[in-house]
C-alpha positions as a Markdown table, in Angstrom:
| # | Residue | x | y | z |
|---|---|---|---|---|
| 1 | Met | 116.2 | 95.2 | 98.1 |
| 2 | Ala | 116.0 | 98.8 | 99.3 |
| 3 | Ile | 117.1 | 100.0 | 95.9 |
| 4 | Ile | 114.2 | 98.2 | 94.2 |
| 5 | Val | 111.7 | 99.6 | 96.7 |
| 6 | Ser | 113.1 | 103.1 | 96.2 |
| 7 | Ile | 112.8 | 102.8 | 92.4 |
| 8 | Met | 109.2 | 101.5 | 92.7 |
| 9 | Glu | 108.3 | 104.4 | 95.0 |
| 10 | Ser | 109.7 | 107.0 | 92.6 |
| 11 | Lys | 107.6 | 105.6 | 89.7 |
| 12 | Asn | 104.4 | 106.0 | 91.8 |
| 13 | Leu | 105.3 | 109.4 | 93.2 |
| 14 | Pro | 103.5 | 111.5 | 90.5 |
| 15 | Val | 100.4 | 109.5 | 90.8 |
| 16 | Leu | 100.3 | 109.7 | 94.6 |
| 17 | Asn | 101.0 | 113.4 | 94.5 |
| 18 | Arg | 97.9 | 113.9 | 92.2 |
| 19 | Ile | 95.8 | 111.7 | 94.5 |
| 20 | Leu | 96.9 | 113.7 | 97.6 |
| 21 | Ala | 96.4 | 117.0 | 95.8 |
| 22 | Gly | 92.8 | 116.0 | 94.8 |
| 23 | Leu | 92.0 | 114.8 | 98.3 |
| 24 | Gly | 93.3 | 118.0 | 99.8 |
| 25 | Glu | 91.3 | 120.1 | 97.4 |
| 26 | Asn | 88.2 | 118.1 | 98.2 |
| 27 | Ile | 88.8 | 118.7 | 101.9 |
| 28 | Arg | 89.3 | 122.4 | 101.4 |
| 29 | Leu | 86.2 | 122.8 | 99.2 |
| 30 | Ala | 84.1 | 120.9 | 101.7 |
| 31 | Arg | 85.3 | 123.2 | 104.5 |
| 32 | Leu | 84.6 | 126.3 | 102.4 |
| 33 | Arg | 81.1 | 125.1 | 101.3 |
| 34 | Arg | 80.2 | 124.7 | 105.0 |
| 35 | Arg | 81.7 | 128.1 | 105.7 |
| 36 | Phe | 84.0 | 126.7 | 108.4 |
| 37 | Ser | 87.2 | 128.5 | 109.2 |
| 38 | Ala | 90.5 | 126.8 | 109.1 |
| 39 | Ser | 90.8 | 127.4 | 112.9 |
| 40 | Leu | 87.5 | 125.7 | 113.6 |
| 41 | Val | 88.3 | 122.6 | 111.4 |
| 42 | Ser | 91.8 | 122.2 | 112.8 |
| 43 | Glu | 90.6 | 122.5 | 116.4 |
| 44 | Arg | 87.8 | 119.9 | 115.8 |
| 45 | Ala | 90.2 | 117.6 | 114.0 |
| 46 | Gly | 92.8 | 117.9 | 116.8 |
| 47 | Ile | 95.5 | 119.2 | 114.4 |
| 48 | Ser | 97.3 | 122.5 | 114.0 |
| 49 | Arg | 96.4 | 125.1 | 111.4 |
| 50 | Pro | 99.7 | 124.6 | 109.5 |
| 51 | Thr | 98.9 | 120.8 | 109.4 |
| 52 | Leu | 95.5 | 121.5 | 107.9 |
| 53 | Arg | 97.0 | 123.9 | 105.4 |
| 54 | Ala | 99.5 | 121.2 | 104.4 |
| 55 | Ile | 96.7 | 118.6 | 104.0 |
| 56 | Glu | 94.7 | 121.0 | 101.8 |
| 57 | Arg | 97.7 | 121.6 | 99.7 |
| 58 | Gly | 98.2 | 117.8 | 99.3 |
| 59 | Asp | 101.6 | 117.8 | 101.0 |
| 60 | Ser | 102.9 | 114.2 | 101.2 |
| 61 | Gly | 104.9 | 114.9 | 104.3 |
| 62 | Val | 101.7 | 114.9 | 106.5 |
| 63 | Ser | 101.0 | 111.7 | 108.5 |
| 64 | Ile | 98.2 | 109.7 | 107.0 |
| 65 | Gly | 96.6 | 109.7 | 110.5 |
| 66 | Ala | 95.9 | 113.4 | 110.0 |
| 67 | Tyr | 93.9 | 112.8 | 106.8 |
C-alpha cells in the first residue's frame, strides 16, 4: 500500500510545487506592496526569517501551519 501512495504522490509533485511557488510569490508580493520588511512579517506571524524566506520560495518542506 505504501508503494501506491508513494507513486501517487510523485505524480502530483510538480503540480503541488507550482501551487506552492505561486502561493509563496503572492505572499512575497503582498509583503512588498505593503512595504513590510521580512523581519516585521516574520515577527508578526511568529515564524523565523528563514521560514518566511522558504515560504516565499514555495519550499515544500515548510509545515502547512506556517502558511
